[in-house]
All heavy atoms as an XYZ file, in Angstrom:
671
protein
N     -82.511    -14.733    -79.666
C     -83.050    -15.781    -78.830
C     -82.654    -17.173    -79.307
O     -82.289    -17.989    -78.492
C     -84.575    -15.644    -78.750
C     -85.186    -16.555    -77.698
S     -84.898    -16.032    -76.045
C     -86.478    -15.431    -75.571
N     -82.690    -17.478    -80.626
C     -82.264    -18.820    -81.068
C     -80.819    -19.127    -80.705
O     -80.486    -20.259    -80.395
C     -82.454    -18.776    -82.582
C     -83.464    -17.711    -82.820
C     -83.241    -16.703    -81.726
N     -79.923    -18.112    -80.751
C     -78.526    -18.353    -80.380
C     -78.407    -18.743    -78.912
O     -77.627    -19.617    -78.566
C     -77.673    -17.113    -80.659
C     -77.423    -16.913    -82.143
O     -77.544    -17.889    -82.906
O     -77.111    -15.769    -82.546
N     -79.166    -18.087    -78.043
C     -79.131    -18.408    -76.618
C     -79.629    -19.833    -76.388
O     -79.063    -20.563    -75.583
C     -80.006    -17.434    -75.825
C     -79.423    -16.047    -75.706
C     -80.355    -15.125    -74.946
O     -81.054    -15.608    -74.034
O     -80.362    -13.927    -75.262
N     -80.668    -20.217    -77.111
C     -81.218    -21.559    -76.982
C     -80.200    -22.602    -77.417
O     -80.020    -23.619    -76.761
C     -82.475    -21.668    -77.838
C     -83.269    -22.895    -77.605
C     -84.620    -22.681    -78.235
N     -85.257    -23.935    -78.486
C     -86.200    -24.103    -79.366
N     -86.601    -23.094    -80.098
N     -86.753    -25.268    -79.530
N     -79.512    -22.334    -78.529
C     -78.498    -23.268    -79.020
C     -77.370    -23.416    -78.005
O     -76.916    -24.513    -77.729
C     -77.947    -22.791    -80.368
C     -76.969    -23.757    -80.996
C     -76.507    -23.295    -82.350
C     -75.513    -24.267    -82.938
N     -74.994    -23.836    -84.212
N     -76.914    -22.289    -77.451
C     -75.840    -22.344    -76.452
C     -76.278    -23.149    -75.237
O     -75.507    -23.925    -74.696
C     -75.429    -20.933    -76.033
C     -74.642    -20.198    -77.085
C     -74.273    -18.815    -76.614
C     -73.547    -18.040    -77.702
N     -73.230    -16.678    -77.287
N     -77.535    -22.958    -74.803
C     -78.051    -23.695    -73.648
C     -78.109    -25.178    -73.953
O     -77.705    -26.004    -73.138
C     -79.452    -23.182    -73.256
O     -79.355    -21.791    -72.952
C     -79.997    -23.924    -72.051
N     -78.587    -25.546    -75.143
C     -78.659    -26.958    -75.522
C     -77.271    -27.572    -75.585
O     -77.060    -28.691    -75.121
C     -79.357    -27.108    -76.871
C     -80.836    -26.841    -76.812
C     -81.503    -26.846    -78.179
O     -80.816    -27.139    -79.191
O     -82.707    -26.554    -78.245
N     -76.305    -26.846    -76.160
C     -74.933    -27.363    -76.237
C     -74.351    -27.528    -74.841
O     -73.682    -28.511    -74.559
C     -74.063    -26.421    -77.067
C     -74.369    -26.473    -78.540
C     -73.580    -25.455    -79.352
O     -72.775    -24.718    -78.749
O     -73.772    -25.399    -80.570
N     -74.615    -26.574    -73.961
C     -74.091    -26.640    -72.609
C     -74.704    -27.819    -71.862
O     -74.041    -28.493    -71.091
C     -74.367    -25.330    -71.868
C     -73.601    -25.186    -70.589
C     -73.746    -23.804    -70.024
C     -72.775    -23.600    -68.891
N     -72.798    -22.239    -68.389
N     -75.977    -28.079    -72.100
C     -76.646    -29.197    -71.446
C     -76.013    -30.526    -71.822
O     -76.022    -31.458    -71.047
C     -78.124    -29.219    -71.809
C     -78.917    -28.117    -71.133
O     -78.405    -27.508    -70.174
O     -80.054    -27.870    -71.577
N     -75.473    -30.634    -73.010
C     -74.887    -31.895    -73.471
C     -73.438    -32.059    -73.028
O     -72.846    -33.089    -73.267
C     -74.962    -31.973    -74.990
C     -76.376    -32.193    -75.461
C     -76.411    -32.388    -76.944
N     -77.251    -31.335    -77.471
C     -77.139    -30.770    -78.645
N     -76.215    -31.151    -79.474
N     -77.943    -29.827    -79.035
N     -72.861    -31.055    -72.438
C     -71.463    -31.153    -72.030
C     -71.337    -31.950    -70.738
O     -72.223    -31.933    -69.895
C     -70.859    -29.758    -71.835
C     -70.728    -28.996    -73.121
C     -70.081    -27.629    -72.924
O     -69.766    -27.227    -71.823
N     -69.886    -26.938    -74.022
N     -70.237    -32.668    -70.635
C     -69.952    -33.476    -69.461
C     -68.631    -32.999    -68.882
O     -67.668    -32.775    -69.617
C     -69.850    -34.976    -69.844
C     -69.490    -35.818    -68.641
C     -71.139    -35.439    -70.481
N     -68.587    -32.857    -67.594
C     -67.359    -32.426    -66.927
C     -66.472    -33.642    -66.696
O     -66.928    -34.679    -66.221
C     -67.682    -31.747    -65.581
C     -66.403    -31.403    -64.822
C     -68.526    -30.509    -65.803
N     -65.199    -33.522    -67.083
C     -64.222    -34.584    -66.857
C     -62.998    -33.994    -66.166
O     -62.733    -32.804    -66.275
C     -63.791    -35.287    -68.171
C     -64.974    -35.982    -68.824
C     -63.165    -34.314    -69.125
N     -62.292    -34.845    -65.503
C     -61.065    -34.425    -64.839
C     -59.885    -34.909    -65.677
O     -59.773    -36.096    -65.971
C     -60.996    -35.026    -63.439
O     -59.767    -34.695    -62.835
N     -59.018    -33.976    -66.064
C     -57.849    -34.312    -66.874
C     -56.628    -33.688    -66.225
O     -56.666    -32.537    -65.801
C     -58.012    -33.774    -68.323
C     -56.792    -34.116    -69.155
C     -59.260    -34.312    -68.958
N     -55.556    -34.430    -66.171
C     -54.310    -33.903    -65.596
C     -53.374    -33.498    -66.728
O     -53.199    -34.234    -67.691
C     -53.638    -34.950    -64.726
C     -54.473    -35.319    -63.527
C     -53.826    -36.482    -62.778
N     -54.763    -37.071    -61.872
C     -54.787    -36.829    -60.568
N     -53.904    -36.010    -60.032
N     -55.671    -37.412    -59.810
N     -52.808    -32.306    -66.602
C     -51.851    -31.797    -67.582
C     -50.537    -31.504    -66.889
O     -50.532    -31.028    -65.743
C     -52.346    -30.477    -68.199
C     -53.535    -30.625    -69.095
C     -54.791    -30.278    -68.652
C     -53.397    -31.096    -70.389
C     -55.895    -30.401    -69.476
C     -54.497    -31.225    -71.221
C     -55.750    -30.872    -70.753
N     -49.425    -31.737    -67.562
C     -48.152    -31.261    -67.018
C     -48.242    -29.734    -66.892
O     -48.883    -29.069    -67.718
C     -47.127    -31.664    -68.081
C     -47.794    -32.740    -68.885
C     -49.255    -32.444    -68.838
N     -47.619    -29.181    -65.876
C     -47.756    -27.746    -65.610
C     -47.329    -26.882    -66.798
O     -47.971    -25.865    -67.092
C     -46.988    -27.339    -64.353
O     -45.609    -27.645    -64.497
N     -46.278    -27.279    -67.500
C     -45.829    -26.470    -68.643
C     -46.860    -26.462    -69.767
O     -47.080    -25.439    -70.405
C     -44.487    -26.970    -69.169
C     -43.339    -26.644    -68.238
C     -42.007    -27.108    -68.812
O     -41.954    -28.033    -69.618
N     -40.929    -26.456    -68.380
N     -47.511    -27.590    -70.007
C     -48.545    -27.638    -71.034
C     -49.734    -26.775    -70.638
O     -50.266    -26.013    -71.450
C     -49.000    -29.082    -71.288
C     -50.147    -29.270    -72.285
C     -49.814    -28.641    -73.649
C     -50.489    -30.740    -72.432
N     -50.136    -26.848    -69.383
C     -51.254    -26.031    -68.917
C     -50.929    -24.544    -69.016
O     -51.786    -23.741    -69.403
C     -51.638    -26.410    -67.487
C     -52.925    -25.780    -66.966
C     -54.106    -26.124    -67.869
C     -53.181    -26.224    -65.538
N     -49.695    -24.176    -68.730
C     -49.273    -22.775    -68.882
C     -49.394    -22.339    -70.340
O     -49.839    -21.226    -70.628
C     -47.830    -22.591    -68.399
C     -47.682    -22.651    -66.893
C     -46.226    -22.626    -66.444
O     -45.328    -22.346    -67.280
O     -45.992    -22.896    -65.256
N     -49.006    -23.209    -71.268
C     -49.113    -22.892    -72.698
C     -50.576    -22.749    -73.117
O     -50.940    -21.861    -73.892
C     -48.416    -23.969    -73.527
C     -46.897    -23.954    -73.324
C     -46.195    -25.144    -73.928
N     -46.432    -25.240    -75.369
C     -46.315    -26.354    -76.057
N     -45.983    -27.483    -75.451
N     -46.527    -26.369    -77.341
N     -51.428    -23.640    -72.600
C     -52.868    -23.560    -72.894
C     -53.426    -22.231    -72.417
O     -54.144    -21.535    -73.147
C     -53.624    -24.740    -72.245
C     -53.250    -26.053    -72.936
C     -55.134    -24.508    -72.276
C     -53.699    -27.304    -72.202
N     -53.090    -21.854    -71.200
C     -53.571    -20.579    -70.647
C     -53.024    -19.391    -71.435
O     -53.737    -18.398    -71.639
C     -53.214    -20.462    -69.161
C     -54.126    -21.256    -68.279
N     -55.421    -20.893    -68.000
C     -53.919    -22.422    -67.633
C     -55.982    -21.782    -67.214
N     -55.083    -22.731    -66.969
N     -51.785    -19.466    -71.879
C     -51.206    -18.374    -72.662
C     -51.941    -18.205    -73.988
O     -52.296    -17.087    -74.382
C     -49.712    -18.625    -72.904
N     -52.206    -19.308    -74.681
C     -52.928    -19.243    -75.946
C     -54.335    -18.703    -75.707
O     -54.829    -17.848    -76.454
C     -52.980    -20.628    -76.643
C     -53.925    -20.611    -77.831
C     -51.583    -21.047    -77.074
N     -54.975    -19.163    -74.650
C     -56.330    -18.705    -74.333
C     -56.342    -17.199    -74.068
O     -57.221    -16.484    -74.557
C     -56.870    -19.469    -73.122
N     -55.364    -16.719    -73.326
C     -55.301    -15.287    -73.020
C     -55.089    -14.466    -74.285
O     -55.747    -13.444    -74.502
C     -54.187    -15.016    -72.010
N     -54.190    -14.914    -75.128
C     -53.899    -14.187    -76.370
C     -55.123    -14.153    -77.278
O     -55.417    -13.149    -77.909
C     -52.683    -14.806    -77.082
C     -51.421    -14.520    -76.271
C     -52.550    -14.296    -78.504
C     -50.208    -15.322    -76.682
N     -55.862    -15.263    -77.332
C     -57.027    -15.350    -78.210
C     -58.319    -14.890    -77.535
O     -59.388    -14.957    -78.126
C     -57.173    -16.776    -78.742
C     -56.017    -17.155    -79.645
C     -56.205    -18.503    -80.325
O     -57.198    -19.215    -80.056
O     -55.344    -18.838    -81.155
N     -58.227    -14.472    -76.286
C     -59.389    -13.994    -75.514
C     -60.510    -15.030    -75.451
O     -61.683    -14.724    -75.666
C     -59.922    -12.675    -76.088
O     -58.945    -11.680    -76.002
N     -60.121    -16.258    -75.180
C     -61.086    -17.335    -74.985
C     -60.701    -18.068    -73.706
O     -59.657    -17.794    -73.103
C     -61.125    -18.318    -76.182
C     -61.582    -17.614    -77.449
C     -59.781    -18.983    -76.401
N     -61.526    -19.034    -73.317
C     -61.211    -19.787    -72.101
C     -60.229    -20.919    -72.410
O     -60.116    -21.366    -73.550
C     -62.488    -20.415    -71.501
O     -63.020    -21.373    -72.425
C     -63.531    -19.348    -71.186
N     -59.561    -21.374    -71.382
C     -58.680    -22.534    -71.524
C     -59.506    -23.744    -71.948
O     -59.058    -24.558    -72.759
C     -57.947    -22.811    -70.211
N     -60.732    -23.847    -71.439
C     -61.613    -24.950    -71.842
C     -61.844    -24.942    -73.344
O     -61.856    -26.000    -73.981
C     -62.959    -24.862    -71.123
C     -62.860    -25.232    -69.667
O     -61.904    -25.864    -69.231
N     -63.853    -24.839    -68.898
N     -62.049    -23.770    -73.925
C     -62.282    -23.668    -75.371
C     -61.052    -24.147    -76.144
O     -61.178    -24.850    -77.147
C     -62.639    -22.238    -75.762
N     -59.880    -23.783    -75.677
C     -58.637    -24.216    -76.334
C     -58.501    -25.731    -76.257
O     -58.177    -26.396    -77.248
C     -57.399    -23.528    -75.696
C     -57.452    -22.013    -75.880
C     -56.100    -24.122    -76.224
C     -57.415    -21.560    -77.325
N     -58.782    -26.296    -75.102
C     -58.666    -27.737    -74.915
C     -59.691    -28.471    -75.781
O     -59.356    -29.443    -76.467
C     -58.820    -28.116    -73.427
C     -57.633    -27.543    -72.636
C     -58.943    -29.623    -73.239
C     -57.821    -27.539    -71.137
N     -60.946    -28.008    -75.766
C     -61.977    -28.652    -76.594
C     -61.613    -28.585    -78.071
O     -61.707    -29.593    -78.792
C     -63.342    -27.986    -76.374
C     -64.046    -28.437    -75.112
C     -65.486    -27.949    -75.093
N     -65.586    -26.511    -75.195
C     -65.619    -25.673    -74.163
N     -65.550    -26.149    -72.936
N     -65.725    -24.379    -74.344
N     -61.194    -27.414    -78.538
C     -60.825    -27.255    -79.943
C     -59.629    -28.142    -80.299
O     -59.598    -28.770    -81.358
C     -60.499    -25.795    -80.235
C     -60.211    -25.507    -81.683
C     -59.921    -24.041    -81.950
O     -60.528    -23.171    -81.317
O     -59.047    -23.778    -82.800
N     -58.662    -28.199    -79.404
C     -57.483    -29.029    -79.643
C     -57.832    -30.503    -79.714
O     -57.347    -31.221    -80.595
N     -58.685    -30.968    -78.815
C     -59.079    -32.378    -78.831
C     -59.918    -32.691    -80.058
O     -59.749    -33.747    -80.672
C     -59.835    -32.747    -77.549
C     -58.933    -32.828    -76.332
S     -57.470    -33.890    -76.558
C     -58.205    -35.428    -77.078
N     -60.795    -31.781    -80.439
C     -61.607    -31.999    -81.639
C     -60.708    -32.127    -82.865
O     -60.880    -33.034    -83.676
C     -62.607    -30.855    -81.816
C     -63.547    -31.106    -82.973
O     -64.231    -32.149    -82.995
O     -63.600    -30.245    -83.871
N     -59.734    -31.243    -82.969
C     -58.806    -31.278    -84.094
C     -57.987    -32.572    -84.087
O     -57.816    -33.225    -85.120
C     -57.873    -30.067    -84.032
O     -56.934    -30.109    -85.063
N     -57.499    -32.960    -82.922
C     -56.712    -34.187    -82.789
C     -57.525    -35.408    -83.209
O     -57.051    -36.251    -83.980
C     -56.223    -34.353    -81.345
C     -55.561    -35.686    -81.108
C     -54.241    -35.905    -81.485
C     -56.266    -36.742    -80.528
C     -53.640    -37.140    -81.287
C     -55.672    -37.980    -80.330
C     -54.354    -38.175    -80.710
O     -53.773    -39.396    -80.519
N     -58.760    -35.498    -82.722
C     -59.599    -36.661    -83.029
C     -59.909    -36.721    -84.525
O     -59.819    -37.781    -85.144
C     -60.902    -36.637    -82.203
C     -60.604    -36.799    -80.706
C     -61.891    -37.698    -82.689
C     -59.983    -38.123    -80.316
N     -60.260    -35.576    -85.128
C     -60.546    -35.563    -86.563
C     -59.328    -36.030    -87.360
O     -59.442    -36.836    -88.280
C     -60.974    -34.165    -87.022
C     -62.470    -33.981    -86.909
C     -62.949    -32.732    -87.623
N     -63.004    -31.636    -86.664
C     -62.254    -30.556    -86.703
N     -61.408    -30.355    -87.681
N     -62.358    -29.629    -85.778
N     -58.153    -35.524    -86.994
C     -56.915    -35.902    -87.694
C     -56.606    -37.375    -87.485
O     -56.251    -38.095    -88.416
C     -55.765    -35.033    -87.186
C     -54.443    -35.304    -87.851
C     -53.342    -34.402    -87.302
O     -53.533    -33.171    -87.262
O     -52.303    -34.951    -86.905
N     -56.758    -37.827    -86.271
C     -56.436    -39.212    -85.926
C     -57.348    -40.192    -86.657
O     -56.891    -41.196    -87.213
C     -56.576    -39.377    -84.415
C     -56.165    -40.697    -83.887
C     -54.702    -40.800    -83.841
N     -54.358    -42.105    -83.306
C     -53.152    -42.551    -83.240
N     -52.157    -41.799    -83.633
N     -52.911    -43.732    -82.767
N     -58.647    -39.922    -86.652
C     -59.625    -40.804    -87.284
C     -59.407    -40.877    -88.792
O     -59.680    -41.904    -89.417
C     -61.059    -40.343    -86.934
C     -62.103    -41.019    -87.788
C     -61.339    -40.599    -85.456
N     -58.892    -39.824    -89.376
C     -58.655    -39.796    -90.829
C     -57.364    -40.508    -91.219
O     -57.147    -40.768    -92.399
C     -58.611    -38.348    -91.313
N     -56.531    -40.858    -90.249
C     -55.238    -41.465    -90.571
C     -55.397    -42.899    -91.063
O     -56.295    -43.629    -90.633
C     -54.311    -41.450    -89.355
O     -54.717    -42.441    -88.426
N     -54.506    -43.341    -91.967
C     -54.552    -44.726    -92.456
C     -54.376    -45.741    -91.318
O     -55.003    -46.795    -91.326
C     -53.387    -44.811    -93.438
C     -53.055    -43.398    -93.797
C     -53.475    -42.559    -92.632
N     -53.556    -45.404    -90.345
C     -53.315    -46.318    -89.216
C     -54.604    -46.549    -88.427
O     -54.904    -47.673    -88.018
C     -52.230    -45.768    -88.282
C     -50.861    -45.639    -88.915
C     -50.667    -44.336    -89.684
O     -51.541    -43.451    -89.650
O     -49.622    -44.218    -90.342
N     -55.347    -45.467    -88.212
C     -56.596    -45.601    -87.466
C     -57.602    -46.425    -88.260
O     -58.290    -47.293    -87.707
C     -57.195    -44.237    -87.124
C     -58.428    -44.339    -86.268
C     -58.318    -44.404    -84.900
C     -59.692    -44.400    -86.834
C     -59.453    -44.527    -84.104
C     -60.826    -44.522    -86.059
C     -60.705    -44.584    -84.681
N     -57.694    -46.149    -89.557
C     -58.642    -46.892    -90.393
C     -58.326    -48.385    -90.375
O     -59.226    -49.225    -90.296
C     -58.646    -46.336    -91.813
C     -59.279    -44.952    -91.884
C     -59.213    -44.374    -93.272
C     -59.814    -42.975    -93.273
N     -59.742    -42.336    -94.572
N     -57.051    -48.719    -90.420
C     -56.634    -50.124    -90.357
C     -56.991    -50.735    -89.001
O     -57.521    -51.847    -88.926
C     -55.127    -50.225    -90.601
C     -54.604    -51.623    -90.671
C     -53.112    -51.666    -90.970
O     -52.641    -50.884    -91.823
O     -52.423    -52.482    -90.347
N     -56.715    -49.993    -87.933
C     -57.026    -50.478    -86.585
C     -58.534    -50.632    -86.398
O     -58.995    -51.584    -85.762
C     -56.450    -49.520    -85.538
N     -59.319    -49.705    -86.959
C     -60.775    -49.778    -86.858
C     -61.295    -51.035    -87.563
O     -62.130    -51.755    -87.021
C     -61.402    -48.530    -87.475
C     -62.933    -48.545    -87.453
C     -63.509    -47.357    -88.157
N     -63.108    -47.400    -89.566
C     -63.158    -46.368    -90.398
N     -63.557    -45.191    -89.970
N     -62.800    -46.490    -91.652
N     -60.774    -51.317    -88.747
C     -61.195    -52.502    -89.488
C     -60.871    -53.767    -88.702
O     -61.706    -54.680    -88.593
C     -60.516    -52.534    -90.874
O     -60.908    -51.349    -91.589
C     -60.896    -53.757    -91.660
N     -59.689    -53.825    -88.128
C     -59.285    -54.993    -87.337
C     -60.160    -55.124    -86.091
O     -60.585    -56.232    -85.728
C     -57.811    -54.884    -86.940
N     -60.461    -54.010    -85.435
C     -61.311    -54.024    -84.243
C     -62.709    -54.554    -84.577
O     -63.250    -55.397    -83.868
C     -61.407    -52.613    -83.645
C     -62.389    -52.510    -82.518
C     -62.032    -52.887    -81.236
C     -63.682    -52.047    -82.739
C     -62.937    -52.806    -80.202
C     -64.590    -51.958    -81.711
C     -64.216    -52.337    -80.440
O     -65.120    -52.267    -79.413
N     -63.283    -54.065    -85.673
C     -64.620    -54.506    -86.072
C     -64.631    -55.994    -86.412
O     -65.578    -56.711    -86.063
C     -65.133    -53.670    -87.245
C     -65.455    -52.210    -86.906
C     -65.800    -51.430    -88.166
C     -66.578    -52.121    -85.886
N     -63.584    -56.469    -87.060
C     -63.498    -57.893    -87.391
C     -63.441    -58.734    -86.119
O     -64.109    -59.771    -86.011
C     -62.282    -58.162    -88.277
N     -62.644    -58.292    -85.144
C     -62.561    -59.022    -83.862
C     -63.911    -59.016    -83.155
O     -64.349    -60.037    -82.622
C     -61.495    -58.407    -82.954
C     -60.075    -58.707    -83.359
C     -59.062    -58.317    -82.285
N     -59.226    -56.964    -81.770
C     -58.681    -55.868    -82.307
N     -57.912    -55.971    -83.392
N     -58.862    -54.678    -81.762
N     -64.583    -57.864    -83.140
C     -65.883    -57.756    -82.476
C     -66.910    -58.665    -83.143
O     -67.681    -59.357    -82.464
C     -66.357    -56.306    -82.476
N     -66.922    -58.694    -84.474
C     -67.858    -59.562    -85.194
C     -67.579    -61.025    -84.889
O     -68.500    -61.826    -84.704
C     -67.782    -59.298    -86.694
C     -68.417    -57.979    -87.087
C     -68.236    -57.677    -88.571
O     -67.312    -58.177    -89.204
N     -69.113    -56.854    -89.110
N     -66.314    -61.379    -84.823
C     -65.947    -62.760    -84.510
C     -66.392    -63.126    -83.098
O     -66.893    -64.232    -82.862
C     -64.441    -62.960    -84.672
N     -66.239    -62.220    -82.154
C     -66.664    -62.478    -80.773
C     -68.175    -62.651    -80.688
O     -68.665    -63.550    -79.991
C     -66.205    -61.347    -79.849
C     -64.723    -61.350    -79.596
C     -64.275    -60.139    -78.782
O     -64.959    -59.131    -78.697
N     -63.107    -60.250    -78.182
N     -68.916    -61.815    -81.392
C     -70.374    -61.934    -81.388
C     -70.787    -63.252    -82.029
O     -71.642    -63.972    -81.496
C     -71.038    -60.733    -82.111
C     -72.520    -60.985    -82.349
C     -70.826    -59.454    -81.314
N     -70.178    -63.598    -83.142
C     -70.503    -64.854    -83.816
C     -70.233    -66.045    -82.894
O     -71.045    -66.966    -82.795
C     -69.710    -64.979    -85.116
N     -69.110    -66.007    -82.201
C     -68.756    -67.081    -81.271
C     -69.760    -67.149    -80.130
O     -70.224    -68.222    -79.763
C     -67.331    -66.883    -80.725
O     -66.418    -66.902    -81.819
C     -66.966    -67.962    -79.723
N     -70.110    -66.000    -79.594
C     -71.066    -65.965    -78.476
C     -72.434    -66.485    -78.895
O     -73.089    -67.221    -78.155
C     -71.189    -64.541    -77.946
N     -72.875    -66.159    -80.097
C     -74.169    -66.621    -80.581
C     -74.166    -68.117    -80.854
O     -75.154    -68.798    -80.646
C     -74.594    -65.831    -81.820
C     -74.908    -64.371    -81.573
C     -75.234    -63.670    -82.883
C     -76.049    -64.199    -80.581
N     -73.041    -68.637    -81.329
C     -72.931    -70.072    -81.581
C     -73.042    -70.853    -80.283
O     -73.667    -71.888    -80.224
C     -71.614    -70.397    -82.286
C     -71.570    -69.997    -83.723
C     -70.200    -70.228    -84.319
O     -69.257    -70.659    -83.667
N     -70.066    -69.921    -85.612
N     -72.422    -70.321    -79.220
C     -72.446    -71.006    -77.941
C     -73.874    -71.100    -77.375
O     -74.201    -72.051    -76.691
C     -71.559    -70.287    -76.916
C     -70.075    -70.404    -77.278
O     -69.728    -71.283    -78.093
O     -69.280    -69.614    -76.732
N     -74.718    -70.126    -77.672
C     -76.060    -70.105    -77.101
C     -77.100    -70.825    -77.961
O     -78.198    -71.095    -77.500
C     -76.515    -68.656    -76.873
C     -75.746    -67.998    -75.768
N     -75.905    -68.336    -74.454
C     -74.797    -67.035    -75.785
C     -75.107    -67.610    -73.700
N     -74.410    -66.805    -74.485
N     -76.764    -71.131    -79.196
C     -77.726    -71.812    -80.057
C     -77.544    -73.322    -80.062
O     -78.371    -74.043    -80.596
C     -77.624    -71.280    -81.514
O     -76.302    -71.486    -81.997
C     -78.001    -69.807    -81.585
N     -76.460    -73.770    -79.482
C     -76.172    -75.214    -79.519
C     -76.963    -75.970    -78.482
O     -77.557    -75.541    -77.617
C     -74.687    -75.448    -79.291
């Protein structure tokens, strides 16, 4: 019963999105899914999770994140200065 509850909770948090794939890539996704006896959705979710984890860990991403946060802080500081004057 706890496993069913967890699956239901996870399913409730999922959001449906529309994504376009080149036909050859979609064929490869379906082939991998068939071989592994899982859904194409599972392959896509796992692939995106892996990609995001790898990407976020990269030095380039960390540098870009630091620069983004600095820009955001500067924008907030500027916006607050304009309203306190």
